[in-house]
C-alpha positions as CSV (number, residue, x, y, z in Angstrom):
1,M,151.7,114.2,139.3
2,K,153.0,111.0,137.9
3,M,152.3,110.7,134.1
4,M,152.0,107.7,131.9
5,K,151.7,107.7,128.1
6,R,148.8,105.8,126.4
7,T,149.3,104.6,122.8
8,G,147.1,102.9,120.2
9,R,145.3,99.6,120.8
10,D,146.7,97.8,117.8
11,T,150.4,97.4,119.0
12,K,151.6,93.9,118.5
13,M,152.6,91.8,121.5
14,K,156.3,91.9,122.2
15,L,158.8,90.3,124.6
16,A,157.7,88.8,128.0
17,E,157.2,91.6,130.5
18,K,155.9,91.7,134.1
19,W,153.3,94.5,134.4
20,L,149.8,94.3,133.0
21,A,147.3,97.2,132.9
22,V,143.6,96.3,132.6
23,F,141.0,99.0,132.1
24,C,137.3,98.0,132.7
25,I,134.1,100.0,132.9
26,A,131.6,98.7,135.5
27,A,129.2,99.8,138.2
28,A,129.7,97.9,141.4
29,A,132.2,95.1,141.8
30,V,135.0,93.9,139.5
31,V,135.8,90.5,138.2
32,F,138.6,89.9,135.7
33,V,138.8,86.4,134.3
34,F,141.6,84.9,132.2
35,T,139.8,81.7,131.1
36,G,141.2,78.3,131.9
37,A,144.6,77.3,133.2
38,R,147.6,75.7,131.5
39,T,151.0,74.8,132.7
40,A,153.9,76.5,131.0
41,Y,156.5,74.6,133.0
42,A,156.4,71.6,135.2
43,D,156.2,73.7,138.3
44,T,154.5,76.9,137.0
45,H,150.8,77.5,136.5
46,I,149.7,80.1,134.0
47,I,147.1,82.5,135.4
48,T,144.2,82.6,133.0
49,T,141.5,83.5,135.5
50,V,141.6,86.6,137.7
51,S,138.4,87.2,139.8
52,L,138.2,90.6,141.4
53,T,135.4,92.1,143.5
54,C,135.0,95.7,144.6
55,D,132.1,97.3,146.5
56,I,131.9,100.6,144.6
57,E,129.3,102.0,146.9
58,S,131.7,101.9,149.8
59,L,134.0,104.4,148.0
60,K,131.3,107.1,148.4
61,L,132.6,109.0,145.5
62,T,131.0,112.4,145.5
63,P,132.2,115.9,144.4
64,A,132.9,116.6,148.1
65,S,135.4,113.7,148.4
66,T,139.1,114.3,148.1
67,E,141.0,112.0,145.8
68,S,143.1,110.8,148.7
69,A,140.0,109.9,150.8
70,V,138.7,107.8,147.9
71,R,142.1,106.2,147.5
72,G,142.1,105.3,151.2
73,R,138.7,103.6,151.0
74,L,139.8,101.8,147.9
75,W,142.5,99.8,149.7
76,S,139.9,97.9,151.7
77,A,137.3,97.7,149.0
78,L,139.2,95.6,146.5
79,A,139.5,91.8,146.8
80,T,140.3,88.7,144.8
81,D,139.5,85.0,145.1
82,T,141.8,83.9,142.3
83,E,144.3,81.2,143.2
84,G,147.9,82.3,143.0
85,V,147.0,86.1,143.0
86,V,147.2,88.7,145.8
87,V,146.3,92.4,145.7
88,D,149.1,94.9,146.4
89,T,147.1,97.7,148.0
90,S,150.1,99.9,148.5
91,D,150.4,100.4,144.8
92,S,146.7,101.2,144.3
93,T,145.7,104.8,143.4
94,L,143.1,107.0,141.6
95,L,143.8,107.9,138.0
96,Y,142.2,109.8,135.1
97,W,143.0,110.6,131.5
98,N,143.2,114.0,129.9
99,E,140.6,115.1,127.4
100,T,142.6,113.8,124.4
101,W,143.2,110.5,126.1
102,D,147.0,110.5,125.4
103,Q,148.1,111.2,129.0
104,I,147.0,109.6,132.3
105,Y,147.4,111.5,135.5
106,G,147.8,110.3,139.1
107,I,146.0,112.1,142.0
108,G,149.1,114.0,143.2
109,D,149.0,115.1,146.8
110,G,145.4,113.9,147.1
111,T,144.0,117.2,148.3
112,S,142.1,118.0,145.1
113,P,138.4,117.5,145.2
114,V,136.9,114.9,142.9
115,D,135.9,116.6,139.6
116,E,132.3,115.7,138.7
117,G,133.0,116.1,135.0
118,R,135.9,113.7,135.0
119,Q,136.0,109.9,134.7
120,Y,138.3,108.4,137.3
121,Y,140.0,105.0,137.2
122,L,141.0,102.9,140.2
123,S,144.4,101.5,139.5
124,Y,145.3,98.3,141.3
125,T,148.3,96.0,141.2
126,L,148.0,92.2,141.4
127,D,151.0,90.0,142.4
128,A,151.4,86.5,141.0
129,K,152.6,84.2,143.7
130,D,155.5,81.8,143.3
131,G,154.7,79.0,140.9
132,Y,152.2,81.2,139.0
133,D,152.7,83.4,135.9
134,W,150.8,85.4,133.3
135,P,150.2,84.2,129.8
136,D,152.9,84.8,127.2
137,A,150.5,86.7,125.0
138,V,150.0,89.2,127.8
139,K,153.7,89.5,128.7
140,G,154.4,90.4,125.1
141,F,152.9,93.9,125.5
142,K,155.1,97.0,125.9
143,T,154.8,99.3,128.8
144,E,153.0,101.9,126.7
145,D,150.6,99.4,125.1
146,T,146.9,99.4,125.9
147,I,145.3,96.4,124.2
148,P,141.6,95.6,124.2
149,V,141.0,92.3,125.9
150,A,138.9,91.2,123.0
151,E,142.1,91.1,120.9
152,V,143.7,88.7,123.3
153,P,141.9,85.3,123.0
154,E,143.9,83.9,125.9
155,I,142.2,86.3,128.3
156,R,138.7,86.9,129.5
157,V,137.8,89.7,131.9
158,Y,134.8,89.6,134.3
159,F,133.6,92.3,136.5
160,N,131.6,91.0,139.5
161,G,130.9,87.8,137.6
162,V,129.9,89.7,134.4
163,R,132.2,89.5,131.4
164,C,133.9,92.9,130.8
165,T,134.8,93.2,127.1
166,E,135.8,96.8,127.6
167,A,138.9,95.9,129.6
168,L,142.3,97.2,128.3
169,L,145.5,95.3,128.9
170,G,149.1,96.6,129.2
171,F,152.4,95.2,130.5
172,N,155.4,96.8,132.1
173,S,158.8,96.0,130.8
174,N,160.3,95.6,134.3
175,N,161.0,91.8,134.6
176,T,161.9,92.0,138.3
177,W,158.3,91.5,139.6
178,N,155.5,89.3,138.4
179,L,152.8,92.0,138.8
180,L,149.5,92.8,136.9
181,K,148.0,96.3,136.7
182,V,144.2,96.6,136.8
183,R,142.5,99.9,136.2
184,I,138.7,100.4,136.3
185,P,136.5,103.5,136.1
186,V,134.5,104.4,139.2
187,F,131.4,106.5,139.9
188,N,128.9,107.4,142.5
189,D,125.7,105.3,142.4
190,I,122.6,107.4,142.0
191,S,120.1,104.6,141.8
192,S,118.5,105.6,145.1
193,A,118.2,109.3,144.1
194,S,114.9,111.1,144.4
195,V,113.7,112.2,141.0
196,V,110.9,114.7,140.4
197,L,109.6,115.2,136.8
198,N,107.9,118.3,135.4
199,A,104.9,116.1,135.0
200,S,104.2,112.4,135.5
201,A,100.5,111.9,134.9
202,F,99.0,112.2,131.4
203,T,95.9,111.3,129.5
204,Y,96.3,109.5,126.2
205,D,96.2,111.8,123.1
206,G,98.5,109.9,120.8
207,S,101.5,112.1,121.4
208,V,104.8,111.1,123.0
209,K,105.2,111.9,126.7
210,T,108.8,112.5,127.7
211,P,108.7,114.9,130.7
212,A,111.9,116.6,131.7
213,V,113.5,116.1,135.1
214,K,112.7,118.9,137.5
215,S,115.1,117.8,140.2
216,A,117.3,114.8,141.1
217,T,118.6,114.6,144.6
218,L,120.9,112.1,146.2
219,A,120.2,110.5,149.6
220,N,122.8,112.7,151.2
221,G,121.0,115.8,149.9
222,T,123.3,116.6,147.0
223,A,121.3,118.0,144.1
224,L,122.5,116.6,140.7
225,K,123.0,118.9,137.8
226,A,121.7,118.1,134.3
227,S,125.3,117.5,133.3
228,N,125.5,114.6,135.8
229,Y,122.9,112.4,134.1
230,T,121.1,111.4,130.9
231,V,117.4,110.6,130.8
232,R,115.8,107.7,128.9
233,Y,112.3,106.3,129.0
234,F,111.2,102.7,129.6
235,N,108.0,100.6,129.8
236,I,107.3,98.2,132.7
237,D,109.2,95.5,130.8
238,N,112.3,97.7,131.0
239,K,112.3,98.1,127.2
240,E,113.4,101.6,126.1
241,V,110.5,103.3,124.4
242,Q,109.0,106.7,123.6
243,P,105.9,106.6,125.8
244,S,102.7,107.4,123.9
245,A,100.2,104.5,124.5
246,A,98.1,104.3,127.7
247,G,100.1,102.5,130.4
248,K,102.8,102.7,133.0
249,Y,106.4,103.8,132.2
250,Y,109.3,105.3,134.0
251,A,112.0,107.9,133.3
252,G,115.4,106.4,133.8
253,V,117.9,109.0,135.1
254,E,121.3,107.5,134.4
255,G,124.4,108.9,136.0
256,K,127.4,110.0,133.9
257,G,130.9,111.3,134.6
258,I,131.6,110.4,138.3
259,Y,128.0,109.2,138.6
260,G,126.5,105.9,137.7
261,G,123.5,103.7,138.1
262,M,120.0,104.6,137.3
263,A,117.3,106.3,139.4
264,K,113.6,105.9,138.3
265,A,110.6,108.1,138.2
266,A,107.1,106.7,137.4
267,I,105.1,108.0,134.4
268,T,101.4,107.1,133.9
269,I,99.4,107.7,130.7
270,A,95.7,107.1,131.5
271,P,93.3,106.0,128.8
272,A,91.2,108.7,127.2
273,S,87.4,108.8,127.7
274,I,85.5,107.5,124.7
275,A,82.3,109.3,125.8
276,G,82.9,112.1,123.3
277,A,83.5,109.8,120.3
278,D,81.5,110.4,117.1
279,I,79.5,107.4,115.8
280,V,78.6,107.6,112.1
281,G,76.4,105.0,110.3
282,T,73.6,104.3,112.7
283,S,71.2,106.5,110.6
284,S,71.3,104.1,107.7
285,V,68.2,102.1,106.7
286,N,68.1,98.8,108.5
287,Y,65.4,96.4,107.5
288,Y,64.3,93.5,109.6
289,T,66.0,90.2,108.7
290,G,65.1,88.0,111.6
291,K,68.8,88.1,112.7
292,A,70.7,90.5,114.8
293,I,71.4,93.8,113.0
294,T,74.8,95.3,113.4
295,P,75.1,98.3,111.1
296,K,78.5,99.3,109.7
297,M,79.7,102.2,111.8
298,A,82.6,104.6,111.7
299,V,83.8,105.7,115.2
300,T,86.1,108.7,115.4
301,M,87.7,110.6,118.3
302,G,89.1,114.0,117.7
303,G,89.2,113.2,114.0
304,K,91.1,110.0,114.5
305,A,89.4,106.8,113.2
306,L,89.1,104.2,116.0
307,K,89.3,100.5,115.4
308,N,86.8,98.0,116.6
309,G,88.5,95.3,118.8
310,T,91.5,97.5,119.3
311,D,90.2,100.9,120.6
312,Y,86.7,99.7,121.5
313,V,84.3,96.8,121.6
314,A,80.7,97.2,120.4
315,S,77.6,95.6,122.1
316,Y,74.0,95.7,121.0
317,K,70.5,95.6,122.6
318,N,67.1,95.1,121.0
319,N,68.7,94.8,117.6
320,V,66.6,91.9,116.1
321,N,63.0,93.0,115.9
322,V,61.6,96.2,114.4
323,G,62.0,99.2,116.6
324,K,64.8,101.3,118.2
325,A,68.0,99.4,118.8
326,T,71.0,100.5,121.0
327,V,74.7,100.1,120.3
328,T,77.2,100.8,123.1
329,I,80.9,101.1,122.4
330,T,83.2,100.5,125.4
331,G,86.7,101.8,125.3
332,K,89.6,99.4,125.1
333,G,93.4,99.9,125.2
334,N,94.0,103.6,124.9
335,Y,90.4,104.4,125.6
336,T,88.0,103.9,128.5
337,G,84.3,104.6,129.3
338,T,81.3,104.1,127.1
339,R,79.4,105.9,124.3
340,T,75.8,104.9,123.3
341,A,73.9,105.5,120.1
342,T,70.6,104.2,118.7
343,F,69.4,103.1,115.3
344,D,66.1,102.0,113.8
345,I,65.1,98.7,112.4
346,I,62.1,99.0,110.1
347,K,59.6,96.5,108.7
348,T,60.6,94.4,105.7
349,D,58.4,93.2,102.7
350,N,56.0,90.4,103.4
351,P,57.4,87.2,101.8
352,M,53.9,85.9,100.9
353,K,53.7,83.9,97.7
354,V,50.4,82.9,96.0
355,S,49.7,80.4,93.2
356,V,46.5,78.9,91.9
357,K,45.1,75.6,90.6
358,T,42.3,74.9,88.1
359,V,39.2,73.4,89.7
360,S,36.8,71.1,87.9
361,L,33.1,70.6,88.9
362,K,30.5,68.2,87.4
363,K,27.4,69.9,86.0
364,S,25.3,67.0,87.3
365,K,26.2,67.8,90.9
366,L,25.7,71.5,90.4
367,K,22.2,70.7,89.0
368,K,21.3,69.2,92.3
369,K,23.0,71.4,94.9
370,T,25.5,74.2,95.5
371,Q,29.2,73.0,95.5
372,K,32.0,74.3,97.8
373,I,35.7,74.4,96.9
374,S,38.3,74.5,99.7
375,R,40.9,77.3,99.5
376,A,43.7,74.7,99.3
377,K,42.2,73.1,96.2
378,A,42.2,76.5,94.4
379,I,44.8,78.7,96.0
380,V,48.3,77.8,97.3
381,I,49.8,80.3,99.8
382,T,53.3,80.2,101.3
383,G,55.3,82.5,103.5
384,A,52.4,84.8,104.4
385,Q,53.1,86.9,107.5
386,G,50.0,88.0,109.4
387,K,46.3,87.1,109.1
388,V,45.3,86.2,105.5
389,T,41.9,87.3,104.1
390,Y,40.3,86.8,100.7
391,K,38.0,88.8,98.5
392,L,36.3,88.0,95.2
393,L,36.9,90.9,92.9
394,S,35.3,89.8,89.6
395,V,34.2,86.9,87.4
396,K,34.8,87.0,83.7
397,K,31.3,87.2,82.2
398,K,29.8,89.6,84.7
399,S,26.4,88.1,84.7
400,Y,27.7,84.9,86.3
401,K,29.3,86.6,89.3
402,K,26.1,85.9,91.3
403,Y,26.9,82.1,91.1
404,F,30.2,82.6,93.0
405,S,31.3,83.8,96.5
406,V,34.6,83.6,98.5
407,N,34.7,83.3,102.3
408,K,36.8,86.3,103.6
409,K,38.5,84.3,106.4
410,S,38.9,80.8,105.0
411,G,39.1,81.5,101.2
412,K,36.5,78.8,100.5
413,I,34.8,79.2,97.2
414,T,31.1,78.6,96.9
415,V,29.5,77.8,93.5
416,K,25.7,77.9,93.4
417,K,23.7,75.2,91.8
418,G,22.3,75.8,88.3
419,L,25.6,77.0,86.8
420,K,25.9,76.0,83.2
421,K,28.8,74.2,81.6
422,G,31.8,76.4,80.8
423,T,35.1,77.8,82.1
424,Y,34.8,80.6,84.6
425,K,37.7,82.9,85.7
426,L,37.5,84.3,89.2
427,K,39.7,87.2,90.2
428,I,40.5,86.9,93.9
429,K,42.5,89.3,96.1
430,V,44.6,87.6,98.8
431,T,45.7,89.9,101.6
432,A,48.3,89.2,104.4
433,A,47.9,91.7,107.1
434,G,51.6,91.7,108.1
435,T,53.1,91.7,111.6
436,N,55.3,93.9,113.8
437,N,58.3,93.0,111.6
438,Y,56.6,92.6,108.1
439,N,54.5,94.9,106.0
440,R,51.0,94.2,104.7
441,A,50.9,92.4,101.3
442,E,48.2,92.0,98.7
443,K,48.2,89.8,95.6
444,S,45.4,89.3,93.0
445,V,45.1,85.9,91.4
446,T,42.8,84.3,88.8
447,V,41.2,80.9,89.7
448,K,39.7,78.9,86.8
449,V,36.6,76.9,87.6
450,K,35.5,74.4,84.9
451,V,32.1,73.0,84.9
452,K,31.8,69.9,82.7
């Protein structure tokens, strides 16, 4: 096997030389771009853009392939549309580095099977036509140099239109030919592989769901080994995540070694049913207010506190008037379904207020006939809920009670004729019967009646 030595990437650029090695990692086609163009001499164009394309899938690189078979397909796979550059397919080959990356090996007689644990590189030679040349910065490399393209500002490398910052450059000291070496890694695309996971359907419980790969099989029936790929997990926006929330995800099975690309296997985490949630707080005392009652509740699921608006939304029924109200929580986000609870709204205090006025009567009128005092002239009532009734309880100076009476319904006070001059204090009970939402209320007041 032909062997070439690979040295450090920080070697300084030396004298002009004619062979350039470019190493680039990519998945499908290859584009190397040396940006812009400048004229070194009146009749020579400096090649600063090299555009290469390669259909990697056409190489059909599998463990069953021989290195020579891959090399043969390579010759027709590589192309360039760069002006002033042609591909020398006769000098194309398949290469790989040893484990310590200090020796690079050719494919020998080509009968060896492709090693699935090895990263191969396709090595191409590009010929600059008459009137074209490579940049001086590139030609300054030694044969043994491998310089990252990022360290050479005169050069940009693109792979199928995508900039390849991983490219490595080298130049041969042979000045007889104007040739550029391009070496790129190759792999077998597994993006269409059939992937089966140990499990793919889950129900939300807050834990991360990263199921292992049970099997991964290529379209040609080749079963991939675990060493052929790595597994990562993504959401539907293709962002790498650790799946835990309810939603849709996929396991990305990404090839490594001689394999590349990514096959996908769907993962679903279904929302958990909220039907078994515990609702605490509905047993608290809730007095009628005239407005909708929404008691402060704590909702938990398996010991975990759920958040209103995030994990569920609450809706209410019959929660204004006194009686039994209903609250329904409907799952949201990581939860689904409903859970219903009831709570009681009880009667509140009657807001009735009672005040009194002093009433004056003329003795001259009482001498002739009985006098009547309207309730409004003696008793002021506000806020009473329910039917209001009145009852005369007592008159200071008991013997004069016979001269007074109070109408139960209207509260009108009757003063019989013949009452002498003086001030009389009437103790009257005012009762508001209450309603469905208000309790019964009683207040006793004293009304002064002055006879002059």
